[in-house]
N, CA, C and O atoms as a DFTB+ gen file, in Angstrom:
480 C
 N C O
     1  1     -48.009     -30.605      75.715
     2  2     -48.816     -31.813      75.453
     3  2     -48.647     -32.181      74.002
     4  3     -48.718     -31.329      73.116
     5  1     -48.428     -33.432      73.769
     6  2     -48.213     -33.909      72.373
     7  2     -48.951     -35.241      72.203
     8  3     -48.897     -36.121      73.062
     9  1     -49.651     -35.357      71.045
    10  2     -50.356     -36.628      70.759
    11  2     -49.609     -37.293      69.616
    12  3     -49.306     -36.659      68.605
    13  1     -49.304     -38.618      69.789
    14  2     -48.556     -39.372      68.799
    15  2     -49.389     -40.573      68.343
    16  3     -49.673     -41.479      69.126
    17  1     -49.769     -40.563      67.079
    18  2     -50.614     -41.625      66.513
    19  2     -49.767     -42.708      65.827
    20  3     -48.642     -42.443      65.405
    21  1     -50.305     -43.907      65.722
    22  2     -49.661     -44.984      64.997
    23  2     -50.692     -45.962      64.544
    24  3     -51.799     -45.970      65.081
    25  1     -50.378     -46.807      63.560
    26  2     -51.206     -47.886      63.140
    27  2     -51.895     -47.705      61.830
    28  3     -52.582     -48.628      61.393
    29  1     -51.762     -46.573      61.160
    30  2     -52.377     -46.437      59.860
    31  2     -51.699     -47.306      58.800
    32  3     -50.675     -47.942      59.052
    33  1     -52.293     -47.315      57.622
    34  2     -51.720     -48.070      56.539
    35  2     -52.678     -48.379      55.447
    36  3     -53.768     -47.811      55.386
    37  1     -52.285     -49.284      54.569
    38  2     -53.115     -49.650      53.430
    39  2     -53.684     -51.066      53.680
    40  3     -52.958     -51.975      54.081
    41  1     -54.923     -51.218      53.446
    42  2     -55.643     -52.525      53.664
    43  2     -56.700     -52.702      52.603
    44  3     -57.214     -51.722      52.064
    45  1     -57.039     -53.978      52.288
    46  2     -58.067     -54.242      51.376
    47  2     -59.425     -54.119      52.050
    48  3     -59.523     -54.252      53.270
    49  1     -60.470     -53.869      51.274
    50  2     -61.807     -53.811      51.774
    51  2     -62.148     -55.114      52.536
    52  3     -61.837     -56.212      52.076
    53  1     -62.790     -54.967      53.702
    54  2     -63.097     -56.068      54.541
    55  2     -62.055     -56.375      55.589
    56  3     -62.290     -57.184      56.486
    57  1     -60.918     -55.742      55.484
    58  2     -59.783     -55.945      56.436
    59  2     -59.970     -55.081      57.687
    60  3     -60.956     -54.373      57.891
    61  1     -58.912     -55.215      58.505
    62  2     -58.963     -54.519      59.841
    63  2     -57.633     -53.733      60.019
    64  3     -56.577     -54.073      59.487
    65  1     -57.786     -52.684      60.795
    66  2     -56.601     -51.946      61.288
    67  2     -56.865     -51.508      62.715
    68  3     -58.017     -51.390      63.133
    69  1     -55.815     -51.271      63.452
    70  2     -55.934     -50.784      64.819
    71  2     -55.029     -49.573      64.999
    72  3     -53.811     -49.639      64.828
    73  1     -55.671     -48.469      65.349
    74  2     -54.912     -47.186      65.532
    75  2     -54.687     -47.018      67.040
    76  3     -55.518     -47.396      67.865
    77  1     -53.513     -46.430      67.364
    78  2     -53.199     -46.096      68.707
    79  2     -52.833     -44.614      68.795
    80  3     -52.342     -44.038      67.824
    81  1     -53.061     -44.018      69.907
    82  2     -52.647     -42.622      70.133
    83  2     -52.259     -42.401      71.590
    84  3     -53.070     -42.563      72.502
    85  1     -51.003     -42.027      71.781
    86  2     -50.488     -41.796      73.145
    87  2     -50.425     -40.280      73.411
    88  3     -49.916     -39.520      72.588
    89  1     -50.924     -39.875      74.518
    90  2     -50.850     -38.441      74.936
    91  2     -49.616     -38.335      75.857
    92  3     -49.503     -39.006      76.883
    93  1     -48.707     -37.456      75.427
    94  2     -47.528     -37.167      76.257
    95  2     -47.707     -35.845      77.017
    96  3     -48.199     -34.872      76.447
    97  1     -47.317     -35.801      78.291
    98  2     -47.543     -34.793      79.219
    99  2     -46.926     -33.470      78.940
   100  3     -46.208     -33.294      77.956
   101  1     -47.228     -32.458      79.878
   102  2     -47.806     -32.655      81.192
   103  2     -49.317     -32.931      81.122
   104  3     -50.054     -32.385      80.301
   105  1     -49.722     -33.818      82.044
   106  2     -51.180     -34.155      82.117
   107  2     -51.577     -34.217      83.559
   108  3     -51.131     -35.060      84.337
   109  1     -52.481     -33.238      83.894
   110  2     -53.026     -33.262      85.260
   111  2     -54.356     -34.043      85.242
   112  3     -54.616     -34.847      86.138
   113  1     -55.190     -33.805      84.223
   114  2     -56.392     -34.545      83.958
   115  2     -56.517     -34.739      82.478
   116  3     -56.379     -33.800      81.695
   117  1     -56.790     -36.009      82.087
   118  2     -57.097     -36.365      80.692
   119  2     -58.558     -36.680      80.552
   120  3     -59.029     -37.689      81.077
   121  1     -59.269     -35.861      79.873
   122  2     -60.761     -36.019      79.783
   123  2     -61.104     -36.767      78.499
   124  3     -60.568     -37.847      78.248
   125  1     -61.983     -36.208      77.694
   126  2     -62.447     -36.900      76.481
   127  2     -61.297     -37.166      75.496
   128  3     -60.396     -36.349      75.308
   129  1     -61.380     -38.356      74.878
   130  2     -60.460     -38.681      73.791
   131  2     -61.312     -39.094      72.564
   132  3     -62.423     -39.601      72.719
   133  1     -60.801     -38.880      71.406
   134  2     -61.594     -39.194      70.197
   135  2     -60.705     -39.385      68.956
   136  3     -59.518     -39.059      68.913
   137  1     -61.373     -39.924      67.990
   138  2     -60.787     -40.012      66.634
   139  2     -61.678     -39.299      65.641
   140  3     -62.894     -39.491      65.626
   141  1     -61.063     -38.476      64.813
   142  2     -61.743     -37.814      63.727
   143  2     -61.037     -38.252      62.434
   144  3     -59.916     -38.759      62.449
   145  1     -61.729     -38.039      61.340
   146  2     -61.064     -38.404      60.032
   147  2     -61.491     -37.309      59.034
   148  3     -62.522     -36.649      59.164
   149  1     -60.620     -37.178      58.043
   150  2     -60.869     -36.229      56.966
   151  2     -60.476     -36.877      55.663
   152  3     -59.316     -37.242      55.475
   153  1     -61.438     -37.028      54.747
   154  2     -61.201     -37.566      53.418
   155  2     -60.909     -36.370      52.496
   156  3     -61.266     -35.231      52.798
   157  1     -60.246     -36.664      51.354
   158  2     -59.929     -35.607      50.401
   159  2     -61.201     -34.770      50.029
   160  3     -62.256     -35.309      49.696
   161  1     -61.032     -33.478      50.107
   162  2     -62.139     -32.538      49.737
   163  2     -63.350     -32.643      50.587
   164  3     -64.426     -32.213      50.172
   165  1     -63.232     -33.193      51.755
   166  2     -64.361     -33.313      52.709
   167  2     -63.965     -32.711      54.051
   168  3     -62.781     -32.582      54.363
   169  1     -64.961     -32.349      54.830
   170  2     -64.703     -31.834      56.156
   171  2     -64.288     -32.908      57.131
   172  3     -64.586     -34.086      56.934
   173  1     -63.605     -32.510      58.173
   174  2     -63.230     -33.423      59.216
   175  2     -64.532     -33.839      59.962
   176  3     -65.403     -33.019      60.251
   177  1     -64.608     -35.169      60.254
   178  2     -65.836     -35.703      60.875
   179  2     -65.457     -36.578      62.034
   180  3     -64.381     -37.175      62.077
   181  1     -66.416     -36.640      63.014
   182  2     -66.159     -37.497      64.178
   183  2     -66.309     -38.960      63.788
   184  3     -67.289     -39.355      63.155
   185  1     -65.299     -39.770      64.186
   186  2     -65.373     -41.170      64.011
   187  2     -65.875     -41.854      65.335
   188  3     -66.822     -42.641      65.312
   189  1     -65.240     -41.542      66.434
   190  2     -65.631     -42.111      67.684
   191  2     -65.074     -41.250      68.813
   192  3     -64.017     -40.636      68.668
   193  1     -65.784     -41.206      69.935
   194  2     -65.405     -40.420      71.050
   195  2     -65.627     -41.231      72.318
   196  3     -66.584     -42.000      72.407
   197  1     -64.725     -41.059      73.320
   198  2     -64.878     -41.790      74.585
   199  2     -64.538     -40.901      75.733
   200  3     -63.460     -40.308      75.777
   201  1     -65.465     -40.802      76.683
   202  2     -65.200     -40.055      77.925
   203  2     -64.272     -40.817      78.855
   204  3     -63.998     -41.998      78.645
   205  1     -63.793     -40.136      79.880
   206  2     -62.867     -40.788      80.836
   207  2     -63.539     -41.929      81.553
   208  3     -62.886     -42.906      81.918
   209  1     -64.889     -41.815      81.768
   210  2     -65.639     -42.863      82.470
   211  2     -66.102     -44.004      81.579
   212  3     -66.661     -44.991      82.057
   213  1     -65.861     -43.860      80.251
   214  2     -66.163     -44.956      79.374
   215  2     -67.367     -44.767      78.442
   216  3     -67.688     -45.632      77.628
   217  1     -68.010     -43.626      78.585
   218  2     -69.131     -43.386      77.638
   219  2     -68.605     -43.186      76.228
   220  3     -67.535     -42.611      76.026
   221  1     -69.380     -43.674      75.242
   222  2     -68.896     -43.610      73.893
   223  2     -69.919     -43.003      72.921
   224  3     -71.119     -42.987      73.199
   225  1     -69.444     -42.521      71.815
   226  2     -70.243     -41.959      70.762
   227  2     -69.602     -42.300      69.443
   228  3     -68.389     -42.140      69.308
   229  1     -70.344     -42.759      68.470
   230  2     -69.774     -43.123      67.161
   231  2     -70.482     -42.376      66.053
   232  3     -71.656     -42.023      66.164
   233  1     -69.720     -42.137      64.947
   234  2     -70.317     -41.611      63.727
   235  2     -71.209     -42.721      63.160
   236  3     -70.918     -43.909      63.307
   237  1     -72.317     -42.298      62.500
   238  2     -73.248     -43.274      61.976
   239  2     -72.631     -44.256      61.067
   240  3     -72.996     -45.432      61.084
   241  1     -71.668     -43.806      60.238
   242  2     -71.120     -44.660      59.159
   243  2     -70.228     -45.763      59.723
   244  3     -69.913     -46.707      58.998
   245  1     -69.817     -45.686      60.962
   246  2     -68.849     -46.666      61.538
   247  2     -69.471     -47.546      62.601
   248  3     -68.849     -48.504      63.060
   249  1     -70.684     -47.229      62.991
   250  2     -71.329     -47.981      64.034
   251  2     -71.440     -49.505      63.719
   252  3     -71.908     -49.891      62.647
   253  1     -71.020     -50.313      64.629
   254  2     -71.015     -51.765      64.433
   255  2     -69.746     -52.313      63.788
   256  3     -69.547     -53.525      63.704
   257  1     -68.873     -51.377      63.326
   258  2     -67.644     -51.786      62.670
   259  2     -66.379     -51.376      63.406
   260  3     -65.376     -52.090      63.429
   261  1     -66.468     -50.215      63.997
   262  2     -65.316     -49.638      64.732
   263  2     -65.598     -49.625      66.232
   264  3     -66.738     -49.495      66.678
   265  1     -64.503     -49.766      66.994
   266  2     -64.607     -49.782      68.473
   267  2     -63.525     -48.930      69.048
   268  3     -62.342     -49.140      68.782
   269  1     -63.940     -47.938      69.861
   270  2     -62.960     -47.118      70.576
   271  2     -62.723     -47.653      71.948
   272  3     -63.647     -48.171      72.576
   273  1     -61.528     -47.550      72.434
   274  2     -61.196     -47.965      73.804
   275  2     -60.053     -47.092      74.310
   276  3     -59.431     -46.365      73.535
   277  1     -59.785     -47.161      75.570
   278  2     -58.762     -46.312      76.113
   279  2     -58.095     -46.984      77.362
   280  3     -58.731     -47.759      78.076
   281  1     -56.880     -46.679      77.580
   282  2     -56.135     -47.164      78.729
   283  2     -55.720     -45.861      79.538
   284  3     -54.726     -45.220      79.198
   285  1     -56.430     -45.524      80.513
   286  2     -56.212     -44.267      81.242
   287  2     -54.766     -44.287      81.917
   288  3     -54.098     -43.255      81.998
   289  1     -54.354     -45.421      82.360
   290  2     -53.065     -45.528      83.064
   291  2     -51.949     -45.182      82.061
   292  3     -50.907     -44.660      82.455
   293  1     -52.166     -45.472      80.767
   294  2     -51.135     -45.250      79.735
   295  2     -51.400     -44.014      78.858
   296  3     -50.680     -43.711      77.907
   297  1     -52.499     -43.317      79.250
   298  2     -52.852     -42.122      78.450
   299  2     -52.976     -42.391      77.000
   300  3     -52.531     -41.620      76.150
   301  1     -53.615     -43.542      76.723
   302  2     -53.700     -43.986      75.327
   303  2     -55.116     -44.290      74.914
   304  3     -55.910     -44.791      75.710
   305  1     -55.442     -43.985      73.651
   306  2     -56.740     -44.291      73.107
   307  2     -56.486     -45.167      71.871
   308  3     -55.502     -44.977      71.157
   309  1     -57.393     -46.132      71.629
   310  2     -57.263     -47.042      70.504
   311  2     -58.527     -46.911      69.642
   312  3     -59.572     -46.466      70.116
   313  1     -58.411     -47.302      68.391
   314  2     -59.495     -47.433      67.471
   315  2     -59.361     -48.721      66.719
   316  3     -58.492     -48.851      65.857
   317  1     -60.180     -49.652      67.016
   318  2     -60.196     -50.964      66.256
   319  2     -61.174     -50.807      65.118
   320  3     -62.359     -50.547      65.328
   321  1     -60.674     -50.966      63.923
   322  2     -61.478     -50.761      62.732
   323  2     -61.625     -52.095      62.017
   324  3     -60.623     -52.627      61.539
   325  1     -62.807     -52.653      61.922
   326  2     -63.063     -53.884      61.238
   327  2     -64.006     -53.647      60.047
   328  3     -64.726     -52.652      59.955
   329  1     -63.944     -54.647      59.134
   330  2     -64.836     -54.555      57.944
   331  2     -64.667     -53.207      57.245
   332  3     -65.642     -52.512      56.958
   333  1     -63.404     -52.853      56.977
   334  2     -63.133     -51.526      56.403
   335  2     -63.629     -51.431      54.994
   336  3     -63.594     -52.415      54.256
   337  1     -64.074     -50.312      54.616
   338  2     -64.626     -49.974      53.325
   339  2     -63.796     -48.910      52.613
   340  3     -63.094     -48.152      53.282
   341  1     -63.844     -48.824      51.316
   342  2     -63.127     -47.710      50.608
   343  2     -63.447     -46.329      51.133
   344  3     -62.588     -45.450      51.201
   345  1     -64.761     -46.153      51.521
   346  2     -65.163     -44.828      52.019
   347  2     -64.575     -44.480      53.386
   348  3     -64.727     -43.356      53.866
   349  1     -63.879     -45.482      54.032
   350  2     -63.162     -45.151      55.287
   351  2     -61.826     -44.531      55.093
   352  3     -61.163     -44.128      56.049
   353  1     -61.411     -44.448      53.811
   354  2     -60.100     -43.871      53.482
   355  2     -60.033     -42.415      53.887
   356  3     -60.964     -41.648      53.643
   357  1     -58.937     -42.040      54.502
   358  2     -58.746     -40.662      54.947
   359  2     -57.619     -40.553      55.940
   360  3     -56.971     -41.542      56.282
   361  1     -57.397     -39.358      56.393
   362  2     -56.383     -39.123      57.431
   363  2     -57.124     -39.129      58.754
   364  3     -58.092     -38.388      58.924
   365  1     -56.688     -39.949      59.686
   366  2     -57.349     -40.096      60.979
   367  2     -56.553     -39.308      62.024
   368  3     -55.340     -39.472      62.154
   369  1     -57.255     -38.458      62.758
   370  2     -56.650     -37.596      63.748
   371  2     -57.094     -38.001      65.150
   372  3     -58.263     -38.283      65.411
   373  1     -56.163     -38.014      65.982
   374  2     -56.410     -38.252      67.437
   375  2     -56.742     -36.919      68.099
   376  3     -56.147     -35.902      67.741
   377  1     -57.670     -36.893      69.050
   378  2     -58.054     -35.656      69.735
   379  2     -58.132     -35.944      71.281
   380  3     -58.590     -37.003      71.712
   381  1     -57.692     -35.010      72.029
   382  2     -57.819     -35.181      73.503
   383  2     -58.000     -33.797      74.198
   384  3     -57.436     -32.778      73.799
   385  1     -58.788     -33.849      75.211
   386  2     -59.028     -32.692      76.054
   387  2     -58.227     -32.897      77.376
   388  3     -58.477     -33.824      78.146
   389  1     -57.272     -31.997      77.584
   390  2     -56.309     -32.154      78.668
   391  2     -56.292     -30.906      79.547
   392  3     -56.363     -29.775      79.065
   393  1     -56.201     -31.140      80.790
   394  2     -55.901     -30.100      81.785
   395  2     -54.457     -30.321      82.138
   396  3     -54.162     -31.212      82.934
   397  1     -53.520     -29.537      81.575
   398  2     -52.108     -29.884      81.734
   399  2     -51.595     -29.755      83.153
   400  3     -50.844     -30.608      83.627
   401  1     -51.986     -28.720      83.817
   402  2     -51.598     -28.548      85.218
   403  2     -52.763     -28.127      86.050
   404  3     -53.811     -27.796      85.494
   405  1     -52.641     -28.120      87.368
   406  2     -53.780     -27.866      88.229
   407  2     -54.386     -26.474      88.046
   408  3     -55.570     -26.260      88.309
   409  1     -53.521     -25.490      87.572
   410  2     -53.941     -24.144      87.465
   411  2     -54.265     -23.696      86.070
   412  3     -54.440     -22.505      85.816
   413  1     -54.349     -24.652      85.155
   414  2     -54.740     -24.288      83.756
   415  2     -56.057     -24.922      83.420
   416  3     -56.456     -25.921      84.019
   417  1     -56.722     -24.345      82.471
   418  2     -58.049     -24.863      82.037
   419  2     -57.837     -26.031      81.100
   420  3     -56.728     -26.259      80.616
   421  1     -58.881     -26.756      80.852
   422  2     -58.845     -27.826      79.836
   423  2     -58.538     -27.195      78.465
   424  3     -59.059     -26.134      78.120
   425  1     -57.704     -27.858      77.723
   426  2     -57.374     -27.414      76.411
   427  2     -57.524     -28.577      75.390
   428  3     -57.400     -29.750      75.743
   429  1     -57.787     -28.220      74.150
   430  2     -58.004     -29.235      73.125
   431  2     -56.709     -29.454      72.291
   432  3     -56.085     -28.489      71.850
   433  1     -56.320     -30.721      72.086
   434  2     -55.131     -31.028      71.388
   435  2     -55.421     -32.009      70.279
   436  3     -56.332     -32.832      70.382
   437  1     -54.628     -31.917      69.200
   438  2     -54.801     -32.820      68.031
   439  2     -53.428     -33.445      67.744
   440  3     -52.374     -32.860      67.994
   441  1     -53.505     -34.655      67.209
   442  2     -52.318     -35.304      66.652
   443  2     -52.133     -34.880      65.246
   444  3     -53.006     -34.223      64.678
   445  1     -50.974     -35.246      64.629
   446  2     -50.642     -34.825      63.258
   447  2     -51.449     -35.630      62.195
   448  3     -51.513     -35.239      61.029
   449  1     -52.032     -36.708      62.605
   450  2     -52.837     -37.563      61.701
   451  2     -52.063     -38.755      61.142
   452  3     -50.845     -38.710      60.968
   453  1     -52.800     -39.802      60.873
   454  2     -52.168     -41.011      60.246
   455  2     -53.108     -41.431      59.063
   456  3     -54.333     -41.399      59.178
   457  1     -52.492     -41.810      57.969
   458  2     -53.243     -42.135      56.800
   459  2     -53.792     -43.520      56.829
   460  3     -53.061     -44.466      57.124
   461  1     -55.081     -43.681      56.527
   462  2     -55.699     -45.006      56.375
   463  2     -56.230     -45.051      54.943
   464  3     -56.989     -44.182      54.514
   465  1     -55.804     -46.101      54.207
   466  2     -56.253     -46.262      52.828
   467  2     -56.839     -47.667      52.663
   468  3     -56.224     -48.672      53.022
   469  1     -58.062     -47.694      52.100
   470  2     -58.753     -48.933      51.949
   471  2     -59.001     -49.126      50.459
   472  3     -59.673     -48.317      49.819
   473  1     -58.457     -50.198      49.921
   474  2     -58.630     -50.497      48.488
   475  2     -59.815     -51.442      48.253
   476  3     -60.165     -52.279      49.085
   477  1     -60.388     -51.260      47.111
   478  2     -61.601     -52.088      46.805
   479  2     -61.198     -53.411      46.098
   480  3     -62.062     -54.223      45.767
């Protein structure tokens, strides 16, 4: 199982970015998908999480500005980031819980990360 992220970059404060993450198989069941971020010298934190059925959870600092969505048919999760602030700068990691085959348990997978930089 491999997660491939795209969409990071440099943007001015107030701007927008859209991150994408595709999960490549084997995939028997794809459960929760999420985005985390890590700023320099800070711990990794939850940005947004979405269950297979559509339930969502957001970090307090991004509520009202970021929107997570997913396309189950394409094994893809998106993060629409609006009204970006310098404090949103960091490496954004895609996360997925996958049952690779019928006889294996759910396992946790991470993407390599994509840099998001917001200038003031």
